[in-house]
All heavy atoms as an XYZ file, in Angstrom:
1040
protein
N     144.125     95.207    170.370
C     143.135     95.608    171.377
C     141.875     96.146    170.707
O     140.929     96.430    171.457
C     143.840     96.759    172.223
C     144.809     96.298    173.225
C     146.136     96.321    172.965
C     144.350     95.739    174.362
C     147.063     95.864    173.843
C     145.202     95.342    175.334
C     146.566     95.347    175.130
N     141.889     96.317    169.417
C     140.720     96.919    168.769
C     139.954     95.893    167.885
O     138.831     95.605    168.070
C     141.190     98.110    167.949
C     140.128     98.861    167.338
C     139.713     98.883    165.981
C     139.222     99.854    167.904
N     138.687     99.724    165.806
C     138.368    100.363    166.954
C     139.066    100.274    169.204
C     137.365    101.230    167.191
C     138.062    101.217    169.489
C     137.239    101.698    168.580
N     140.712     95.374    166.974
C     140.070     94.550    165.906
C     139.875     93.074    166.429
O     138.812     92.441    166.325
C     140.847     94.567    164.561
C     140.232     93.582    163.581
C     140.800     95.907    163.984
N     140.943     92.516    166.977
C     140.913     91.075    167.312
C     139.863     90.823    168.392
O     139.055     89.911    168.253
C     142.281     90.632    167.863
C     142.438     89.151    168.163
C     142.006     88.268    166.969
C     143.762     88.713    168.695
N     139.698     91.615    169.416
C     138.545     91.443    170.379
C     137.221     91.914    169.891
O     136.184     91.817    170.531
C     138.962     92.149    171.639
C     140.035     93.125    171.258
C     140.619     92.640    169.941
N     137.209     92.569    168.693
C     136.034     93.008    167.988
C     135.344     94.210    168.663
O     134.108     94.368    168.611
C     135.011     91.869    167.754
C     135.578     90.768    166.946
C     134.604     89.599    166.697
N     133.282     90.120    166.506
C     132.625     89.861    165.381
N     133.039     89.144    164.436
N     131.382     90.357    165.218
N     136.129     94.942    169.411
C     135.571     96.170    169.999
C     134.942     97.114    168.932
O     133.970     97.792    169.180
C     136.654     96.882    170.865
C     136.979     96.030    172.070
C     136.268     98.277    171.319
C     138.220     96.487    172.837
N     135.460     97.027    167.720
C     135.000     97.880    166.650
C     133.554     97.491    166.226
O     132.946     98.214    165.469
C     135.922     97.818    165.441
C     136.131     96.377    164.898
O     136.132     95.427    165.653
O     136.292     96.307    163.657
N     133.054     96.351    166.688
C     131.684     95.974    166.337
C     130.697     96.464    167.387
O     129.485     96.340    167.137
C     131.531     94.482    166.199
O     131.747     93.867    167.472
C     132.527     93.971    165.156
N     131.116     97.028    168.475
C     130.253     97.597    169.498
C     129.684     98.971    169.043
O     130.279     99.605    168.179
C     131.027     97.783    170.829
C     131.398     96.515    171.551
C     132.258     96.873    172.676
C     130.221     95.662    171.964
N     128.664     99.418    169.674
C     128.183    100.810    169.286
C     129.318    101.842    169.571
O     130.060    101.687    170.503
C     127.014    101.018    170.333
C     126.561     99.606    170.670
C     127.810     98.814    170.655
N     129.452    102.786    168.719
C     130.451    103.759    168.793
C     130.522    104.439    170.075
O     131.704    104.695    170.565
C     130.308    104.825    167.668
N     129.504    104.713    170.793
C     129.466    105.385    172.097
C     130.187    104.557    173.185
O     130.625    105.216    174.166
C     128.092    105.666    172.544
N     130.358    103.253    172.924
C     131.009    102.493    173.970
C     132.488    102.053    173.627
O     133.298    101.669    174.468
C     130.216    101.162    174.188
C     129.141    101.276    175.259
C     128.200    100.142    175.069
C     129.716    101.232    176.624
N     132.844    102.169    172.341
C     134.127    101.640    171.880
C     135.263    102.219    172.614
O     136.173    101.463    173.056
C     134.223    101.904    170.416
C     133.319    101.075    169.567
C     133.489    101.374    168.093
O     134.352    102.139    167.608
N     132.565    100.733    167.259
N     135.352    103.504    172.826
C     136.517    104.063    173.494
C     136.586    103.667    174.906
O     137.722    103.351    175.432
C     136.461    105.654    173.409
C     137.712    106.313    173.982
C     137.620    107.750    173.927
O     136.728    108.399    173.324
O     138.512    108.461    174.531
N     135.537    103.582    175.617
C     135.476    103.211    176.988
C     135.960    101.739    177.126
O     136.803    101.401    178.038
C     134.126    103.441    177.613
C     134.176    103.292    179.069
C     132.779    103.682    179.801
O     132.715    103.536    181.018
N     131.818    104.060    179.108
N     135.440    100.879    176.316
C     135.830     99.446    176.416
C     137.357     99.317    176.007
O     138.094     98.552    176.740
C     134.951     98.565    175.461
C     135.415     97.126    175.461
C     133.503     98.690    175.920
N     137.736     99.972    175.027
C     139.120     99.922    174.580
C     140.024    100.422    175.735
O     141.087     99.750    176.025
C     139.383    100.771    173.330
C     140.850    100.865    172.890
C     141.399     99.545    172.365
C     140.980    101.927    171.793
N     139.715    101.538    176.343
C     140.521    102.153    177.394
C     140.686    101.152    178.569
O     141.767    100.954    179.094
C     139.945    103.415    177.885
C     140.841    104.256    178.704
O     141.859    104.760    178.221
O     140.578    104.362    179.956
N     139.571    100.598    178.940
C     139.623     99.638    180.099
C     140.343     98.378    179.644
O     141.188     97.787    180.353
C     138.258     99.243    180.592
C     138.188     98.467    181.863
C     139.145     98.079    182.634
C     137.011     98.140    182.556
N     138.735     97.421    183.719
C     137.347     97.440    183.724
C     135.587     98.275    182.335
C     136.437     96.914    184.673
C     134.697     97.763    183.225
C     135.104     97.085    184.348
N     140.165     97.934    178.382
C     140.835     96.816    177.865
C     142.361     96.938    177.831
O     143.084     96.013    178.101
N     142.826     98.170    177.461
C     144.277     98.349    177.453
C     144.841     98.337    178.913
O     145.906     97.795    179.089
C     144.608     99.766    176.797
C     146.019    100.165    177.025
C     144.338     99.700    175.307
N     144.022     98.830    179.854
C     144.467     98.837    181.280
C     144.424     97.448    181.926
O     145.257     97.076    182.691
C     143.627     99.886    182.008
C     143.944     99.956    183.470
O     143.196     99.495    184.309
N     145.086    100.588    183.744
N     143.328     96.689    181.643
C     143.198     95.458    182.410
C     143.018     94.229    181.522
O     142.749     93.135    182.009
C     141.887     95.642    183.289
N     143.069     94.399    180.191
C     142.906     93.286    179.306
C     141.562     93.269    178.617
O     140.588     93.543    179.338
N     141.488     93.123    177.381
C     140.263     93.154    176.606
C     139.217     92.179    177.104
O     138.036     92.524    177.243
C     140.647     92.870    175.200
C     142.044     93.037    175.064
C     142.650     92.837    176.397
N     139.623     90.934    177.427
C     138.623     89.993    177.914
C     137.997     90.434    179.156
O     136.719     90.276    179.289
C     139.265     88.571    178.072
N     138.653     90.980    180.159
C     138.014     91.442    181.361
C     137.107     92.608    181.066
O     135.943     92.651    181.531
C     139.107     91.916    182.334
C     138.613     92.274    183.652
C     139.490     91.827    184.790
C     138.376     93.759    183.808
N     137.550     93.584    180.229
C     136.676     94.717    179.951
C     135.409     94.296    179.260
O     134.344     94.871    179.512
C     137.454     95.742    179.031
N     135.503     93.304    178.351
C     134.367     92.855    177.616
C     133.393     92.033    178.559
O     132.154     92.203    178.490
C     134.760     92.035    176.384
C     135.448     92.891    175.379
C     133.534     91.297    175.777
C     136.245     92.190    174.330
N     134.000     91.205    179.367
C     133.161     90.470    180.355
C     132.426     91.378    181.280
O     131.222     91.189    181.584
C     134.057     89.510    181.146
C     133.303     88.503    182.043
C     134.156     87.436    182.657
N     135.450     87.860    183.069
C     136.655     87.574    182.448
N     136.603     86.945    181.277
N     137.818     88.034    182.874
N     133.070     92.402    181.725
C     132.389     93.419    182.620
C     131.298     94.168    181.858
O     130.228     94.453    182.423
C     133.422     94.419    183.178
C     134.321     93.746    184.249
C     133.665     93.182    185.452
O     132.678     93.767    185.942
O     134.055     92.061    185.904
N     131.544     94.468    180.566
C     130.479     95.079    179.762
C     129.253     94.104    179.680
O     128.117     94.527    179.861
C     130.975     95.397    178.329
C     129.914     95.939    177.395
C     129.324     97.304    177.809
C     130.544     96.035    175.988
N     129.528     92.799    179.442
C     128.491     91.834    179.331
C     127.690     91.793    180.694
O     126.435     91.667    180.606
C     129.045     90.474    178.930
C     129.538     90.439    177.474
C     130.453     89.267    177.294
O     131.125     88.763    178.150
N     130.415     88.811    175.958
N     128.391     91.871    181.778
C     127.667     91.886    183.105
C     126.801     93.081    183.191
O     125.629     92.970    183.661
C     128.687     91.845    184.217
C     129.379     90.536    184.415
C     130.410     90.634    185.549
C     131.222     89.309    185.611
N     132.251     89.472    186.686
N     127.298     94.277    182.836
C     126.517     95.496    182.945
C     125.305     95.450    181.997
O     124.151     95.733    182.391
C     127.340     96.736    182.641
C     126.555     97.961    182.530
C     128.440     96.905    183.773
N     125.520     94.966    180.756
C     124.377     94.825    179.837
C     123.333     93.889    180.388
O     122.192     94.139    180.386
C     124.926     94.477    178.436
C     123.740     94.005    177.594
C     125.693     95.563    177.769
N     123.844     92.746    180.953
C     122.895     91.829    181.493
C     122.091     92.398    182.660
O     120.871     92.045    182.845
C     123.655     90.529    182.006
C     123.967     89.618    180.806
O     123.347     89.715    179.732
N     124.846     88.759    181.061
N     122.660     93.229    183.424
C     121.916     93.966    184.439
C     120.724     94.659    183.949
O     119.618     94.649    184.485
N     120.926     95.373    182.841
C     119.824     96.078    182.122
C     118.803     95.097    181.614
O     117.582     95.316    181.699
C     120.345     97.028    181.083
C     120.900     98.326    181.599
C     122.240     98.420    181.976
C     120.115     99.468    181.719
C     122.753     99.598    182.533
C     120.615    100.661    182.217
C     121.961    100.725    182.582
N     119.281     94.081    180.986
C     118.437     93.047    180.416
C     117.554     92.445    181.452
O     116.257     92.320    181.248
C     119.223     91.924    179.637
C     118.358     90.749    179.258
C     119.887     92.523    178.428
N     118.029     92.119    182.637
C     117.282     91.437    183.638
C     116.417     92.410    184.413
O     115.217     91.995    184.682
C     118.294     90.817    184.672
C     118.990     89.617    184.058
C     119.927     88.958    185.061
N     120.603     87.767    184.513
C     121.894     87.717    184.248
N     122.674     88.717    184.581
N     122.424     86.641    183.721
N     116.861     93.578    184.679
C     116.061     94.478    185.470
C     114.883     95.170    184.655
O     113.778     95.262    185.096
C     116.859     95.617    186.032
C     117.810     94.985    187.102
C     116.067     96.783    186.654
C     118.926     95.969    187.573
N     115.187     95.461    183.459
C     114.221     96.248    182.582
C     113.190     95.264    181.996
O     112.092     95.620    181.680
C     114.927     97.026    181.522
C     113.963     97.676    180.606
C     115.809     98.035    182.138
N     113.554     93.972    181.876
C     112.675     93.042    181.284
C     112.303     93.371    179.800
O     111.169     93.360    179.429
N     113.421     93.609    179.076
C     113.185     94.044    177.677
C     112.875     92.799    176.740
O     112.724     93.086    175.478
C     114.477     94.715    177.170
O     115.578     93.740    177.315
N     112.796     91.672    177.245
C     112.517     90.477    176.326
C     113.833     89.968    175.773
O     113.770     88.960    174.997
N     114.947     90.581    176.065
C     116.157     90.108    175.515
C     116.713     88.892    176.368
O     116.410     88.876    177.607
C     117.242     91.218    175.533
C     116.888     92.425    174.631
C     117.937     93.562    174.952
C     116.932     91.980    173.140
N     117.450     88.054    175.769
C     118.133     86.953    176.520
C     119.456     87.450    177.042
O     120.207     88.036    176.346
C     118.292     85.800    175.566
C     116.952     85.285    175.072
C     119.043     84.637    176.271
C     117.042     84.274    173.884
N     119.734     87.165    178.325
C     121.046     87.615    178.872
C     122.167     87.024    178.057
O     122.103     85.948    177.535
C     120.993     87.005    180.309
C     119.572     86.944    180.656
C     118.881     86.561    179.329
N     123.240     87.782    178.049
C     124.426     87.391    177.365
C     125.284     86.409    178.103
O     125.235     86.414    179.347
C     125.299     88.662    177.045
C     124.764     89.685    176.229
C     125.627     91.019    176.332
C     124.598     89.291    174.769
N     126.030     85.572    177.420
C     127.030     84.747    178.019
C     128.126     85.694    178.439
O     128.662     86.384    177.640
C     127.469     83.671    177.089
C     128.466     82.691    177.634
C     128.796     81.572    176.643
C     129.802     80.631    177.265
N     130.177     79.586    176.240
N     128.506     85.637    179.683
C     129.631     86.532    180.149
C     130.989     85.829    180.052
O     131.637     85.374    180.934
C     129.342     86.922    181.657
C     128.083     87.760    181.731
C     127.615     87.915    183.212
O     128.289     87.538    184.183
O     126.489     88.552    183.354
N     131.460     85.777    178.795
C     132.610     85.082    178.393
C     133.809     85.876    177.972
O     134.884     85.399    177.675
C     132.340     84.088    177.326
C     131.782     84.636    176.018
O     131.775     85.930    175.905
O     131.390     83.895    175.072
N     133.598     87.158    177.906
C     134.756     88.106    177.567
C     134.985     88.146    176.043
O     136.047     88.656    175.622
N     134.057     87.590    175.198
C     134.198     87.678    173.791
C     133.060     88.392    173.157
O     131.881     88.220    173.576
C     134.254     86.285    173.220
C     135.382     85.446    173.745
N     136.723     85.641    173.293
C     135.436     84.504    174.650
C     137.424     84.768    173.928
N     136.762     84.098    174.795
N     133.337     89.258    172.124
C     132.277     89.939    171.480
C     131.946     89.173    170.157
O     132.706     89.021    169.283
C     132.731     91.329    171.133
C     133.070     92.112    172.322
C     131.567     92.021    170.288
C     133.677     93.489    172.019
N     130.712     88.606    170.223
C     130.179     88.010    169.070
C     128.972     88.838    168.604
O     128.651     89.920    169.151
N     128.248     88.331    167.561
C     127.136     89.146    167.035
C     126.081     89.434    168.135
O     125.535     90.554    168.148
C     126.551     88.282    165.961
C     127.695     87.369    165.543
C     128.490     87.139    166.800
N     125.776     88.509    169.030
C     124.760     88.727    170.043
C     125.165     89.782    171.043
O     124.340     90.564    171.479
C     124.344     87.442    170.710
C     122.826     87.354    170.984
C     122.280     85.987    171.287
N     122.740     85.457    172.526
C     122.361     85.988    173.703
N     121.616     86.949    173.749
N     122.832     85.408    174.821
N     126.410     89.720    171.518
C     126.941     90.739    172.358
C     126.777     92.155    171.707
O     126.328     93.132    172.328
C     128.328     90.456    172.892
O     128.382     89.311    173.678
C     128.965     91.658    173.634
N     127.224     92.276    170.508
C     127.134     93.562    169.793
C     125.742     93.948    169.639
O     125.416     95.155    169.904
C     127.855     93.453    168.431
N     124.853     93.107    169.195
C     123.391     93.500    168.959
C     122.657     93.798    170.338
O     121.946     94.800    170.364
C     122.742     92.276    168.259
C     123.221     92.178    166.824
C     122.658     90.866    166.254
O     121.780     90.193    166.803
O     123.216     90.448    165.164
N     122.884     93.013    171.307
C     122.188     93.281    172.565
C     122.684     94.534    173.198
O     121.962     95.311    173.774
C     122.418     92.007    173.503
O     121.857     90.870    172.831
C     121.659     92.276    174.861
N     124.008     94.741    173.143
C     124.540     96.003    173.677
C     123.976     97.199    172.929
O     123.617     98.163    173.557
C     126.100     95.918    173.615
O     126.555     94.845    174.369
C     126.752     97.231    174.115
N     123.893     97.070    171.591
C     123.307     98.151    170.836
C     121.914     98.389    171.237
O     121.474     99.539    171.333
C     123.466     97.868    169.336
N     121.129     97.371    171.487
C     119.733     97.511    171.857
C     119.653     98.200    173.213
O     118.854     99.158    173.362
C     119.048     96.149    171.893
C     117.596     96.224    172.153
N     116.625     96.522    171.253
C     116.951     96.037    173.335
C     115.482     96.522    171.792
N     115.624     96.209    173.108
N     120.367     97.748    174.184
C     120.347     98.362    175.492
C     120.777     99.781    175.490
O     120.181    100.662    176.112
C     121.186     97.541    176.480
C     121.297     98.226    177.858
C     120.499     96.128    176.727
N     121.837    100.046    174.704
C     122.308    101.465    174.581
C     121.282    102.328    173.946
O     121.012    103.467    174.397
C     123.585    101.466    173.737
C     124.262    102.922    173.678
C     124.693    103.460    175.018
C     125.369    102.835    172.688
N     120.530    101.817    172.949
C     119.540    102.650    172.338
C     118.365    102.976    173.285
O     117.772    104.043    173.211
C     118.962    101.903    171.077
N     118.074    102.058    174.217
C     117.053    102.170    175.142
C     117.479    103.044    176.324
O     116.599    103.752    176.908
C     116.524    100.859    175.646
C     115.940    100.010    174.511
C     114.504     99.761    174.690
O     113.999     99.652    175.778
N     113.740     99.812    173.591
N     118.679    102.931    176.778
C     119.098    103.500    178.036
C     120.315    104.451    177.951
O     120.717    105.033    179.005
C     119.433    102.340    179.053
C     118.290    101.490    179.205
N     117.108    101.779    179.978
C     118.000    100.244    178.725
C     116.313    100.811    179.948
N     116.808     99.849    179.198
N     120.861    104.634    176.795
C     121.933    105.562    176.503
C     122.860    105.888    177.608
O     123.668    105.011    178.006
N     122.809    107.117    178.200
C     123.757    107.470    179.188
C     123.718    106.517    180.484
O     124.705    106.321    181.092
C     123.312    108.860    179.639
C     122.555    109.345    178.502
C     121.846    108.184    177.862
N     122.562    105.908    180.720
C     122.522    104.959    181.889
C     123.464    103.799    181.693
O     124.164    103.443    182.647
N     123.532    103.254    180.516
C     124.475    102.128    180.240
C     125.893    102.679    180.348
O     126.768    101.996    180.913
C     124.154    101.530    178.902
C     125.160    100.408    178.465
C     125.105     99.258    179.446
C     124.864     99.946    177.056
N     126.236    103.795    179.731
C     127.551    104.286    179.734
C     128.002    104.579    181.174
O     129.136    104.258    181.539
C     127.623    105.607    178.909
C     127.307    105.456    177.450
C     127.192    106.834    176.823
C     128.187    104.517    176.726
N     127.142    105.205    181.981
C     127.544    105.491    183.295
C     127.595    104.234    184.209
O     128.479    104.100    185.042
C     126.545    106.432    183.980
C     126.620    107.828    183.336
O     127.652    108.273    182.849
N     125.551    108.554    183.297
N     126.764    103.275    183.977
C     126.845    102.022    184.713
C     128.165    101.310    184.431
O     128.754    100.691    185.322
C     125.632    101.135    184.374
N     128.603    101.354    183.196
C     129.873    100.697    182.798
C     131.049    101.451    183.446
O     131.954    100.784    183.946
C     130.031    100.633    181.312
C     131.236     99.839    180.810
C     131.259     98.511    181.091
C     132.174    100.408    180.024
C     132.388     97.752    180.626
C     133.237     99.702    179.559
C     133.385     98.305    179.908
O     134.425     97.628    179.425
N     131.040    102.748    183.494
C     132.065    103.539    184.136
C     132.082    103.180    185.624
O     133.108    103.057    186.225
C     131.872    105.035    183.885
N     130.924    103.112    186.218
C     130.798    102.739    187.670
C     131.374    101.360    187.910
O     132.085    101.128    188.871
C     129.362    102.858    188.111
C     129.195    102.485    189.569
N     129.518    103.305    190.528
C     128.708    101.357    190.156
C     129.211    102.742    191.721
N     128.795    101.502    191.443
N     131.113    100.408    187.031
C     131.583     99.075    187.212
C     133.175     99.061    187.125
O     133.811     98.320    187.913
C     131.015     98.121    186.115
N     133.730     99.923    186.324
C     135.095     99.993    186.201
C     135.722    100.581    187.536
O     136.748    100.027    187.987
C     135.475    100.890    185.052
C     136.968    101.017    184.817
C     137.230    101.871    183.522
N     138.622    102.011    183.292
C     139.104    102.731    182.278
N     138.330    103.298    181.449
N     140.414    102.814    182.140
N     135.146    101.583    188.115
C     135.509    102.133    189.386
C     135.507    101.025    190.481
O     136.470    100.975    191.245
C     134.695    103.329    189.793
S     134.931    104.804    188.655
N     134.460    100.302    190.455
C     134.334     99.307    191.528
C     135.316     98.152    191.311
O     135.810     97.575    192.321
C     132.884     98.802    191.563
C     131.888     99.742    192.058
C     132.223    100.210    193.503
O     132.496     99.369    194.376
O     132.253    101.424    193.729
N     135.625     97.856    190.067
C     136.735     96.876    189.811
C     138.044     97.352    190.479
O     138.727     96.551    191.056
C     136.876     96.700    188.228
C     138.092     95.974    187.886
C     138.208     94.584    188.014
C     139.188     96.621    187.338
C     139.349     93.949    187.699
C     140.381     96.014    187.011
C     140.464     94.602    187.162
N     138.318     98.614    190.285
C     139.584     99.143    190.858
C     139.477     99.118    192.464
O     140.488     98.837    193.074
C     139.849    100.559    190.367
C     140.144    100.661    188.883
C     139.556    101.596    188.061
C     140.964     99.681    188.300
C     139.824    101.675    186.779
C     141.244     99.719    186.958
C     140.645    100.728    186.169
O     140.947    100.814    184.762
N     138.290     99.337    192.956
C     138.154     99.278    194.348
C     138.469     97.906    194.868
O     139.153     97.657    195.876
C     136.770     99.727    194.860
C     136.584     99.670    196.395
C     135.094     99.695    196.818
N     134.313     98.655    196.210
C     134.296     97.381    196.550
N     135.094     97.010    197.575
N     133.498     96.529    195.959
N     137.962     96.864    194.152
C     138.240     95.521    194.581
C     139.702     95.157    194.450
O     140.205     94.458    195.266
C     137.355     94.556    193.692
C     135.880     94.609    194.009
C     135.100     93.470    193.338
N     135.285     93.451    191.884
C     134.521     94.157    190.984
N     133.560     94.970    191.460
N     134.691     93.997    189.735
N     140.397     95.700    193.443
C     141.866     95.475    193.371
C     142.563     96.035    194.563
O     143.491     95.277    195.123
C     142.373     96.173    192.143
C     142.078     95.533    190.705
C     142.757     96.340    189.608
C     142.562     94.097    190.697
N     142.113     97.190    195.049
C     142.857     97.699    196.206
C     142.495     96.988    197.519
O     143.324     96.729    198.300
C     142.504     99.265    196.372
C     143.035     99.763    197.698
C     143.098     99.988    195.182
N     141.229     96.518    197.578
C     140.786     95.725    198.676
C     141.545     94.402    198.744
O     142.061     94.024    199.855
C     139.293     95.471    198.659
O     138.651     96.743    198.645
C     138.852     94.632    199.895
N     141.765     93.826    197.676
C     142.489     92.539    197.621
C     143.993     92.681    197.810
O     144.638     91.784    198.367
C     142.257     91.848    196.280
N     144.521     93.806    197.363
C     145.954     94.072    197.524
C     146.207     95.557    197.822
O     146.217     96.375    196.871
C     146.717     93.678    196.261
C     148.239     93.851    196.337
O     148.690     94.360    197.402
N     148.875     93.515    195.306
N     146.281     95.950    199.104
C     146.415     97.360    199.409
C     147.617     98.065    198.741
O     147.531     99.361    198.655
C     146.599     97.322    200.945
C     145.961     96.032    201.366
C     146.157     95.058    200.234
N     148.559     97.383    198.205
C     149.645     98.020    197.556
C     149.157     98.697    196.199
O     149.816     99.689    195.753
C     150.707     96.983    197.194
N     148.015     98.214    195.747
C     147.459     98.891    194.523
C     146.894    100.247    194.788
O     146.596    100.974    193.894
C     146.301     98.014    193.952
C     146.907     96.808    193.155
O     147.925     96.894    192.552
N     146.206     95.709    193.326
N     146.790    100.661    196.102
C     146.277    101.978    196.461
C     147.186    103.116    195.734
O     146.701    104.162    195.598
C     146.242    102.172    197.935
N     148.435    102.720    195.519
C     149.367    103.667    194.862
C     148.814    104.125    193.476
O     149.210    105.177    192.977
C     150.723    103.127    194.743
N     147.963    103.301    192.812
C     147.519    103.512    191.542
C     146.104    103.997    191.374
O     145.638    104.526    190.351
C     147.628    102.248    190.673
C     148.980    101.606    190.715
C     149.213    100.459    191.431
C     150.040    102.271    190.076
C     150.448     99.926    191.474
C     151.355    101.656    190.079
C     151.518    100.465    190.784
N     145.308    103.848    192.418
C     143.890    104.009    192.334
C     143.490    105.457    191.949
O     142.510    105.712    191.267
C     143.112    103.510    193.576
C     141.610    103.336    193.221
C     143.327    104.404    194.805
C     140.814    102.484    194.071
N     144.176    106.459    192.472
C     143.799    107.881    192.065
C     143.835    108.033    190.626
O     142.872    108.559    190.048
C     144.799    108.846    192.798
C     144.380    110.308    192.541
C     145.323    111.169    193.300
C     144.951    112.712    193.009
N     145.865    113.616    193.631
N     144.932    107.559    189.948
C     144.938    107.677    188.497
C     143.916    106.827    187.872
O     143.326    107.275    186.801
N     143.702    105.617    188.242
C     142.729    104.789    187.702
C     141.312    105.417    187.680
O     140.604    105.410    186.747
C     142.655    103.450    188.415
C     143.840    102.555    188.198
C     144.716    102.501    187.221
C     144.138    101.458    189.060
N     145.603    101.504    187.354
C     145.323    100.816    188.504
C     143.669    100.920    190.300
C     145.930     99.740    189.018
C     144.286     99.834    190.823
C     145.464     99.221    190.256
N     140.954    105.956    188.904
C     139.671    106.544    188.995
C     139.543    107.873    188.221
O     138.434    108.098    187.675
C     139.322    106.884    190.514
C     139.185    105.601    191.392
C     138.989    106.028    192.869
C     138.090    104.694    190.896
N     140.590    108.602    188.147
C     140.530    109.799    187.296
C     140.233    109.382    185.854
O     139.391    110.091    185.186
C     141.821    110.511    187.401
C     141.828    111.852    186.585
C     143.180    112.627    186.712
C     143.029    113.908    185.933
N     144.336    114.571    185.822
N     140.838    108.413    185.391
C     140.696    107.972    184.030
C     139.302    107.454    183.792
O     138.640    107.712    182.782
C     141.785    106.884    183.686
C     141.700    106.442    182.274
C     142.970    106.686    181.668
N     142.943    106.280    180.260
C     143.947    106.311    179.486
N     145.111    106.665    179.995
N     143.844    105.965    178.183
N     138.852    106.590    184.693
C     137.481    106.004    184.553
C     136.422    107.127    184.706
O     135.410    107.021    183.946
C     137.281    104.997    185.676
N     136.642    108.144    185.468
C     135.668    109.224    185.629
C     135.480    110.012    184.310
O     134.438    110.601    184.164
C     136.087    110.157    186.760
O     136.004    109.566    187.988
N     136.425    109.925    183.396
C     136.339    110.707    182.156
C     135.128    110.151    181.289
O     134.704    110.783    180.400
C     137.630    110.580    181.383
C     138.778    111.272    182.004
C     140.137    111.073    181.258
O     140.060    110.454    180.128
O     141.181    111.500    181.806
N     134.715    108.933    181.662
C     133.649    108.326    180.819
C     132.226    108.453    181.447
O     131.292    108.031    180.798
C     133.981    106.821    180.643
C     135.192    106.689    179.709
C     136.453    106.364    180.306
C     135.146    106.843    178.362
C     137.547    106.245    179.549
C     136.273    106.730    177.616
C     137.483    106.421    178.109
N     132.122    109.057    182.553
C     130.791    109.357    183.091
C     130.142    110.457    182.247
O     130.853    111.468    181.994
C     130.811    109.793    184.578
C     131.005    108.668    185.548
C     132.214    108.493    186.201
C     130.050    107.814    185.825
C     132.414    107.517    187.138
C     130.079    106.811    186.723
C     131.308    106.649    187.427
N     128.986    110.276    181.751
C     128.343    111.281    180.858
C     127.748    112.398    181.608
O     127.454    113.431    181.064
C     127.243    110.675    180.029
O     126.216    110.184    180.831
C     127.788    109.472    179.244
N     127.622    112.287    182.936
C     126.975    113.327    183.766
C     127.937    114.074    184.570
O     127.484    114.858    185.472
C     125.883    112.727    184.665
C     126.426    111.629    185.609
O     127.652    111.405    185.601
O     125.640    111.063    186.317
N     129.172    114.002    184.308
C     130.184    114.786    185.099
C     130.581    114.172    186.433
O     131.398    114.824    187.197
N     130.119    112.995    186.724
C     130.437    112.379    187.996
C     131.998    112.195    188.071
O     132.552    111.748    187.124
C     129.734    111.037    188.175
O     128.300    111.222    188.254
C     130.185    110.209    189.364
N     132.539    112.353    189.267
C     133.897    112.133    189.501
C     134.029    111.164    190.664
O     133.310    111.256    191.701
C     134.659    113.388    189.888
C     134.672    114.476    188.855
C     135.418    114.044    187.686
C     135.345    115.088    186.540
N     135.671    114.602    185.281
N     134.864    110.102    190.455
C     135.048    109.111    191.550
C     136.453    109.413    192.169
O     137.383    109.627    191.487
C     135.120    107.688    190.837
N     136.404    109.491    193.456
C     137.667    109.702    194.221
C     137.768    108.707    195.324
O     136.873    108.295    195.960
C     137.610    111.128    194.834
C     137.667    112.197    193.766
C     137.780    113.622    194.244
O     137.868    113.821    195.535
O     137.624    114.510    193.464
N     139.025    108.281    195.586
C     139.391    107.280    196.558
C     139.252    107.943    197.967
O     139.975    108.948    198.227
C     140.698    106.708    196.335
C     141.121    105.636    197.273
C     142.153    105.646    198.122
C     140.451    104.414    197.544
N     142.207    104.459    198.867
C     141.194    103.651    198.488
C     139.355    103.743    196.917
C     140.797    102.440    198.946
C     138.994    102.490    197.436
C     139.692    101.862    198.378
N     138.528    107.403    198.847
C     138.468    107.778    200.239
C     139.382    106.748    201.005
O     138.907    105.704    201.430
C     137.038    107.748    200.773
C     136.850    108.263    202.175
O     137.786    108.017    203.005
N     135.749    108.879    202.449
N     140.643    107.162    201.163
C     141.608    106.271    201.749
C     141.221    105.909    203.181
O     141.405    104.798    203.631
C     142.998    106.939    201.726
C     144.126    106.128    202.232
C     145.457    106.821    202.129
C     146.603    105.949    202.723
N     147.857    106.674    202.636
N     140.779    106.887    203.986
C     140.537    106.663    205.332
C     139.419    105.600    205.547
O     139.455    104.800    206.531
C     139.940    107.931    206.021
N     138.418    105.565    204.619
C     137.369    104.512    204.753
C     137.519    103.397    203.773
O     136.608    102.496    203.719
C     136.061    105.242    204.715
C     135.932    106.301    205.834
C     134.516    106.799    205.954
O     133.553    106.081    205.601
O     134.297    107.881    206.558
N     138.541    103.399    202.889
C     138.708    102.376    201.920
C     137.495    102.179    201.009
O     137.092    101.124    200.702
N     137.020    103.310    200.475
C     135.875    103.262    199.557
C     136.009    104.383    198.525
O     136.894    105.264    198.614
C     134.584    103.461    200.291
C     134.403    104.878    200.919
C     132.939    105.039    201.355
N     132.740    106.512    201.481
C     132.401    107.102    202.580
N     132.185    106.401    203.713
N     132.270    108.378    202.645
N     135.117    104.297    197.531
C     135.143    105.338    196.501
C     133.968    106.298    196.859
O     132.837    105.849    197.138
C     134.914    104.674    195.165
C     136.060    103.798    194.754
C     134.751    105.815    194.017
C     135.842    102.970    193.514
N     134.275    107.562    196.789
C     133.205    108.571    196.904
C     132.885    109.113    195.504
O     133.845    109.408    194.740
C     133.679    109.732    197.801
C     133.789    109.337    199.290
O     133.021    108.444    199.733
O     134.652    109.853    200.004
N     131.649    109.288    195.199
C     131.214    109.748    193.945
C     130.634    111.190    194.099
O     129.813    111.383    195.014
C     130.143    108.866    193.310
C     130.745    107.522    192.929
C     130.659    106.403    193.882
C     131.343    107.255    191.712
C     131.120    105.198    193.608
C     131.874    106.042    191.419
C     131.772    104.992    192.346
O     132.297    103.787    192.012
N     131.140    112.113    193.316
C     130.605    113.476    193.368
C     130.083    113.893    192.019
O     130.749    113.643    190.982
C     131.711    114.443    193.835
N     128.878    114.464    191.962
C     128.296    115.022    190.687
C     128.815    116.332    190.372
O     129.094    117.108    191.314
C     126.746    115.021    190.763
O     126.304    113.676    191.018
N     128.944    116.671    189.133
C     129.397    117.982    188.746
C     128.313    118.996    188.849
O     127.148    118.733    188.930
C     129.861    117.895    187.284
């Protein structure tokens, strides 16, 4: 979960979060979602970087581009990745309501990675995630 998917080549600030999601949902999925989030910053900010291939593999370009975006946007990238993880769990519950039994724990764990104290909680009545700032 650490060396083979090359999580250790990512910036230190992201390694634990990618590893944690990778243990929960598989490294390829966690890496692919990271690539999507990084690409969001690349496309919106217009940093001159080329979007990453969203293939779930960490190569030199994924590591370098992620480091560049993190250096420019720090907590924004970390929080966007935590948010993407919460939304992934929401989609799991939407696709299979039986997964609602797990979402409270999933969201609690994902919320640990928000840098601004945001907490994600499942709103069962409305089938959505509510976000509360600390």
